[in-house]
N, C-alpha and C positions, 0 to 999 in steps of 0.2 A: 576468503571472505567475498561475498558477492559484490561489494562496492569497490570502486577504483580508488578509494581513499587509501593513502599510504600512512598508516598510523605506527609511529615508533613503539617498540615493545617496552623499553625501559626509559624512565626519566624520574627526576626528583618529584615533579608534579604531574599528575594525570590531567589536570584541568585548571586553567586560569581564566578568570572573568575580569573585565574592565567595565566598571559602571558605578552609578551613584547608589549609596546606601540611604534608605529613607525609613521613617517610622510611621506606621499606619495606626491611626486612632479609630477604634471600632466599637460603637455603642450597641452592637448586636442588632436585634430586630427593631430597635427604637430609632426613628429618624433623628438626625442631628438637632433640629430645632427643639425637640422634646427630651434630648438626652440628659442624663444626670451623671453617668459614669461611662468609662471607655476601657476596653482592653487595648494593650499596646503590642503591635506586631512589628518585627523588624523585617524589612523587605527591600526590594530593588530588582527590576526585571532581570538584570544580568547576575546579580548576587544570588538570587533564588536558585538558579541552576547549580551554582557552585555549592550552596548549602545542601541542596537535595543530594547531589552526587557524593558529598562527604558523609552526610548523616544517615542516609538510607543505603546508599550503594557502596559505602566504605572505600571511597576513592580519595586520593590525596589532592586536595583542591586549594585554590587561593583566590583572593579578591584584591584588585588594585583599585583604590578608591580614595576619596577625601574623608578626613576625620577631623571634626572640630573638638577642641579640648574644653568641653563643658559637660554638665551632667547628662544631657541628651546623647551626646557623643559617647560618653562612658557606657550608657545603657545599651546603645547599638553595638559598641565594641565587645561588650560582655556577651551579647547574643551571638555575635559572629564567632567568638571563641567557643561558645557552647555548642555550636553546630560543627566545630572541628575545622573551620575554614581559616587558612593562614592569611593574615592581612599584610598587604603592602600599602601603607597609608602615606599620603602627603598630609601633614598636620597643619591645621589652621587654629589661630587663637580667636576666641569669642570675646568681643568687646562689651557685651551686655546691652548694647543699644542698637547697633546696625548689623550685628552678626559677625562673620557669616554664620549661616544656620545649617543644620541637617534638615533636609526637606521633610515636610509633614504631608501625609496623605490621609484624607478623611473618607471613611466608607462605611455606610451601614449595610446590613445584610439583606434588607428587604424581606419579604415573605409572601409566598403564594402569588397573587396577582400584582403585588407591589414589587417593582424591580429595585435592585440595590442602587444607591446613589453614591457616586464617587466624585470627589473634588479634591484639589490640593493647594498647598501653599509652598511654592518653590522660591519664594522671594529671597534674594541674596543667598542662594544656595552655594555652599562651599564647593560641591562637585562641579558646578558650572564654571568655577575658576580654574579647574585643572587644565593643564596645557602641555604641549610637547616639551620634553625635557624633565618632567616631574618624576618620572620613574626610570630606574636604571635597567632598561629592558635587556641590555647586553648581559648583565650579571644574572638576571632572572632567567633568561632563555639559555645561557651557557650551562646552567645547572640542569637544564632539561625540562621541557614542558611538552606533553603529548598533544594537548588540544587547547586552543585559545579562543575566547568568545567575547563578543560585545553585542550591543543592540541599539535599536533606533531611539529608545528613550534617552540614553546617554548622549547619542550623537546630536539630538535635538536641543540639548541644554544650552549650548553656546557655540560660537565659531571655533573656540579653542578645544572644546571636547571632541568635536568632529575631527579636528586635525590630530588630536591625541589618539583617537580610535584608528586612524590611518597609520600613525606611527607604530602603534602596538601591533596591528595586523601585519605590517611590513616586516617588523622585527620577528614576529612569530613565523611568517612564511620562510624568511631566510634562515631561521633556526630549525626548520623542518617540522614545525608543529602543524597539525590540522587546524584550520580556522573556521569559525562559524559566526553568523550574524543573525540575530532575531530582529526582523524588520519592525515589529512592535510599533506601528504607526500611530502617533498620538496627535490628532488634529490641533488641540489646544496648544501644545508645545511648539509645533512648527509655525502656527499662526503668529506667535510672538517673535520667532527667530527667522522670518523671511518668507513664510508661506509655502505653498505647494511646489512652486518651481525650484526654490532653494532646496527643499527636502529631496527632490529627485536628483538634483545635481550633487548634493552632499552624500547621499546614500550610494550613488553610483561610484563615487570615489572610494568608498569603503568596501563595497561589494566586489570591486575589482580584485580584492585580496582574499575573498571568502570562498572556501570550498563547499560550505554547507549553509543553506539558507532556511530559516524557519519563518513562516508567516502565512496568514490566511489570504483569501482571495482579495480582500480590501487592502491588506498590506502590500500585496504584489502590485495592485493597481496604483495605489497612491504613493507607495515608497519607491517603486521602480519606474513609475510612469508608464505602465503597460496597460494597453486598452483592455477593458473587461469585456465579457460576453454581452451581446445584444440582449435586450429584455426577453425576447421570445426564445432565446437559446438557454436562458437561465434554468438551472435545475429546479424541479418542483420542490425538492426537499433540500434543506441545508446539509443533509447527510449524503447527498449524491456527490461523489467525488469528481464527476465528469467535468464540471466547470473548472475546478482547480487544475485537473490534469490537462485540460485544453490550454490553460494559461501557462503551464510549465514550458510548453514548446516555445512560447514567446520569450519567457525568462531566459531560456538556454540560448536562444538565438542572440539575445542582447548580451548575455554573460556566459559565453561558451565554456569558461573554465569551471563553472559551478557543477559539482558532481552529485549533490544531494539537495532536494527541496522537500520540506515536510510541513504539515499543518494538522491541527485538530479540526474535526468537524463536529459542530454542536447545534442541536435543535433545541431551543428553549421553549418548553411547554408552559412552565411557570418558573418562578424564581427557584423553587426547590425540586423541580422535576426536569431533567435534561436527558435527551438522547445524545450519546457520546461515541464518536468514532475518530479515526485519524487516517491520513493518507500520506505516503511518502513516494517520491520519485528518486530512485537510487541508480545512478549510472545507466540511465536509459530505460529502466523498468519501473512500473508502479506497483505499490504494495498497499493494501487497505486493511485496516484493523477491523475486528468485529464491531457491532454496535451494542452498547450497554445502556440500559435505562438506569439513570442515576438519581438517587435521592440526595440532593445537594445541601450540605450544611453551610459551606462558605466557598463560593466559586473562585475567589481571587487566588491566582497562582496556579490554576489548573493547567494553563498552557505551558508555563515554566516547568510544571511537574511532568508534562509530556516530553518536553525537550530533554530534560535530564535523564529520564528513563531510556529514551531513544538514543541519546549520546552514549549512555552507559553500554547499551547493546553493541553499538559500533566500536566503542573503545575496547570491549572484551572479545571482539571477533565473532559476535553473533551474526547470523545471516540477517539480511534486511527485514525479512518477514518476522523473525523473532524480535529484532530491535524495535520495530514499530509496535509490536504487542506489549513489550516492556514499557515503552513510553505511554501507550494508551492506558495500560493497567495502573501505572504510577499516577498519571494525571487524574484518573477516575478516583483513586484512593485519596488523592490530595483534597478533592472537593468535600471529603467527609470530615476533615479536621478544621478547627478554627485556625486562622492565620494563613500566611502566604507560603510557608515552607513546610517541608515534609514532617510527618510523625509516623510514617509507615516503616515497616521492616522489609528487608529484601525478600524474606520468605512470603510475606503477604503479597508483594508485587508479583513474585514468580507464580504463586498459586492462582492469582487472578488472571495473569497473562495466559496461563495454561487452561483457562476456562473454569477457574474456581468460582465459588458462589459465596453469598453472604451467610451461609449456614454457620452456626456457632462453632468456633474451634475450641475443642475441649482438651 
């Protein structure tokens, strides 16, 4: 394999995620103030990758998360089971007044010139109460885990979630698992929990234990505190990977143990029309995916779709060039489905990755 990642061949689990589970209420193209009904999607930046790897890529995956014992929790747990993801839950009781709650994300789809609007209610969220000691990592990792993953959304929820992410990554490293972290920088979340300086300090402690980083140019700047390019050096197009590649040198200088950095490249022409590509730096070399023109149905989860296809490639020993194409193809397909997790088949992903088209499959 082209990467310097050492991935164990056999384990009880291919992939373990640590993160919050949320439910997203989606009124479709109708904005919330005018909405009369919503679809419910189960999501979570970290969970989505585990769900995609299980459901599309047929890998053995698990999620470590908080679960509240009330009907919303039951709905979420049912979807987690349906996606084939094995749960490790810390259970919380719901008192009917103050919670704790499973977080709610609200997001319309937008249309054409009208962008999607996303907002959330994470008030008294159970996942924010997760802390070191809540999960028996020793038992989980003794049975064997090939790849462990967490992300910036979970790390931002509270001081204890950041500590738990460090605990999990440390346990994963000492058990010989590959570790990945999706920087997923969310300004609103960090603003509440200490602002930009705390974000950089907290994320640095977690990234110390990460082999693989996923994140775009803004994530690298704000999450890792790395200076971005000067205005005149900026790429004319969001699809030009040169800005991202230039920043990777700074990332690796700051975190020399990181072996892989990857991101999607997206140029938004309208809500339903995107140009889509991806770039990865693997063990000193850069790889770029082709560019596809996408007709987007629901953009939420596209980045997680990319990460899961890319990780699948690396987990199965594909060379980095093929791995990035699998990620790019799966992320592209994910934007054609409602919801945040996959409805694609592995055959569809492979066909698209190999330059397939949207011609009807008979």
